[in-house]
N, C-alpha and C positions, 0 to 999 in steps of 0.2 A: 504494500500500500504506500503510495507517495505521500509527501508531506501535506499536500493540499487535502487529500482524503482524510488523513489523521486529524487535521485541523477542523475539518467539517464535522467529524465524529465528536470531537471534544465540544464544539460549539452546540451541537445538537443536544448533548447531555447537559450542558449548562442551561439551555433553554428549558428543559423539562425538570431541572433540579428543584426549582421552587415548588412545583406541583408535587414532586416526589416527597419533599420535606413536609408539605402541608398534609399530604395523604397519610404519611406515617404518623404525624402528630395527632391529626383529627380522626383518623380511622383505625389504622393498624395498632397504634399504641393503645387505643381504647379497647379494641378487641382483645389484645393480649392481657390488658389489665383486668377485663371482665372475666376472662378464663381463669386468671390467677385468683381473683376474689371468690369465684365459685367453689374453690376448695377451702374456704375459710368460714368462720362463724361471725364475720364482721357485721355489725349492726348498721353500718352506713354513717355513723355519727362519731363514735369514739376513735381514738388513735390506736386502740388495742384490739387485737384479733388473734385467733388461734387457728392452726391448720386442722381441718376435720376430714381430709381425704375426700372420699366419694359420698359422704353422708348426705350432702345437699341433693345430689343426683338421685340417690336411693329414695329419699323422702319425696322428691319431685315425682318420680315414677310411681310412688304409692299414693300420691295425692289425687283423690277423685276430682277435685276442682281443676287441677291441671289438665286432666283428660277431658273434662267438660269444655275447657277453653280451647283445646286442640280440636274437638269436634265442632265447636262454633266457628273456628277459623276455617275449617274445611267447608262448612256450609256457606260461610261468607265468600270464600274463594269461588266455589262453583256458582253461587248466586250472583256474583258480580262480574267476574272476568269474562266469561263466555257471553253473557248477555250484553255487556258493554261492547265487546268486540263485534258481536253480530249487529247490534243497532248502529254502531259506528260505521260498519261496512255498508249497511243499507243506506244510511244517510249520505255517505261519501259517494256512492254510486248515483244516487238521485241528484246530488249537488253537481256532479260531473256533467249532468245533462244541460247545465247552464240554463235552468229554468228562471223565469222572472223573479227577482228578489233573492236569488241564491246567495249573494254576498251578505245580505242582511241576515239570512238564516245561519250562515257560517259564523257570523259574529255572535248571534244569540246562543247557538249551541256551544260555542267555545267560551262564552262569558263565565260560566260557573268555575272553570279552572282558574281564572284570574281572581276569584273571590276567596277570601279567607274562610277556612272551615268553620270558624266560630260564627261568622255571619250566616253561612248556609244553615248550620244547625239551629241558630236562633230563629231563622225564618221558618224552618220546618217544624220546630217545636210549637210555633204559633199556628201553623197550618194544621198540625195533627193534634192540637189540644182537644181532649175528649168533650169538653163542654162548649167552648166558644170557638173552636177551631174552624177554619174555612172549609176544610174537607168534610167534616161532619155536618156543618150547616148546609153545604151544597147537597149532600145526600138526603138530608131531611127535606130540603126544598123540592126535590124531585120524587118525594114519597118513597125513598129507600132508607127509611129509618132503621131497618134491621141491619143494614150494613155499617151504620155509624157505630164506632167503637173507640176504645182507648188504644190508639195505634202504637204508642210507645210504652204503654203500661200493661198490655195484655201479653202474658208469656207465650201465647200461641203465635202471635204475629209481630212481636217486637223485633225479632231478627229480620223478618221480611221488611219492616219499615226502615231499618238501618240500611239494608241492602238497597232499597229503593232510593234513599238519599245519596248513597255512594254512586249508584248508576247515574243519577242526575248530575253529580259533580264531575265525573270522569268520562262520561260518554263522549263529550266533545273532543277529548284527547285522542280517543280511538278514531273518531271521524276525521280529524285533521291529519293523523298519521296515515290512515288509509287513503285519504284524498291526495296526499303528496305522492304515495305509491302509484295511484291510478293515473296521475298526470304524466308518469314516466312510461306508461305502456304504449306500444306502437299502435297506430290507427289501422294498419293493414290487417291486423288480427281481427278487429271488429268488422272490417269490410268483408273478410272471408266468411265470418260467421253469418253475416247478413245475407251473403250470396247463397250460403247453404240453407237459408230459411230459418235460422234460429231467431226466436223472439227475444224480447227484452230480458225476461227472467231466465230463460235458458242460457242466454249469453252471459248473464250476470254470474250464475252459479257453475256453468260448465267452462267458461272461458276466463272471466275476470277473476273469480275467487282463486282458482289454482295458480294464477300468475302473481298473486300477492301473498303467497304462502310465507315468504320471508318476513313480510310485515306482520302477518299473523303470529309467527313464532316470536318476534320481538315483543309484541303486545302481550303474549302469554307469559313470557319471562318477566316482563315488567309487572304484570298482574300478580304473578306468584310472589314476587318480592313485596309489592305494594300491599297485598292482602295480609302478609305476615307482619308488615310494619303498621298496620291499622291500629290507631290508638285514639287520636283526638276526636274523630267522628263518633266513636262509641262512647268515649268518656263524656263528651258534651251532650250527646243525645239521651243516653240511658244510664251512664256510669256503670255499665255491665249488668244492669237489672232489666226487668224485674227478676228477682232471685239471681240465678246465674245464666239466664237464657241468652244474654248477649255478651257475656264475659269472654273476651278473646285473650290470647296469650300476653299481649302487651299490657292490657289493663290489669291482668292478674300480676304481671311483673311489677307494675307500678304499685299495686296494693301491697305486695310483699315488701317492697323497698321502703315506701313512705308511710304506710299505715301500720305494718307489722314490724318495721325496722329490722328486716331480715335481708340485708344486702347480699349475703352469700347465697340464699335461696333464690333471690331475684336474678342474680348473675347466672345461676344454673339454668334458669328459664331462658335468659338471653342467649346463652350458648346453644340451648336446644333450638331456639328460633333460627340461629345462624346455621346450624347443621341441616335443619329441614329446608331452609331456603337454598343452600348449596346443593343438596341432593335433588330437589325438584327442578332447579334451574339446569343442573347437569343433565338430568333425564330429558328435559325439554330440548336442550341443545342437541343431544344425541339423536333424538327423534327427528329434529329438524334437519340434521345432516343426512340421515337415512332417506328422508323424503327428497 
């Protein structure tokens, strides 16, 4: 390698050095520290702690609340990721037709992503209020009183309500991502499908959807990580209730750390979340490569 090539390599590393340092300090150091804390009985407040080995992990695996939170995370994942991706894909296909007002609709659908979760949850808590909420008042107005209910307080539908709010917030992200992918597809493929007599929906699901599989895989991986990171939405809407019907792993981690002052137990849950995210993302990447 000549001197110019070596100089370019050095400059390249210097350019990415700040990002590497920030990544280590803000991400990898925290991960390493969390793993270390998971083997202690630290309460999160004092300077003293003792090593307890695998005790926190054994207690976590024997804790029924932990498994309830895992189940709720799975329900949340399947109830949000696939629905968001499907609705985002359909909206992107429709907006690609350049219908009148499509730019306005793109802005409207994308707007919830730019809004803080605290604002969205505050709005939906008003809408879903069992007494004076807009949703129940509307149902009563059209003589569907039997469908009016406590949307966030009924154990049977509380998770459904949380899922609905999450879909509202993130569906626009799937739409914009798919829309960007659709803009890169060649027009001659659609012309060939039209010549073969394929209609709009046949073209959509037999031609368009297979051509954006890469986008779908990216959205699924982001959905896996996003569903496991879910905290603020659940905390602000239901705080994990009623009962434990909407408790997810991150809200239980928060409860362990700040309510029970069990930082070691909370760290073990954090490590479990990291391992699950890595396994699911790895499997999705492998499946995407096989396709």
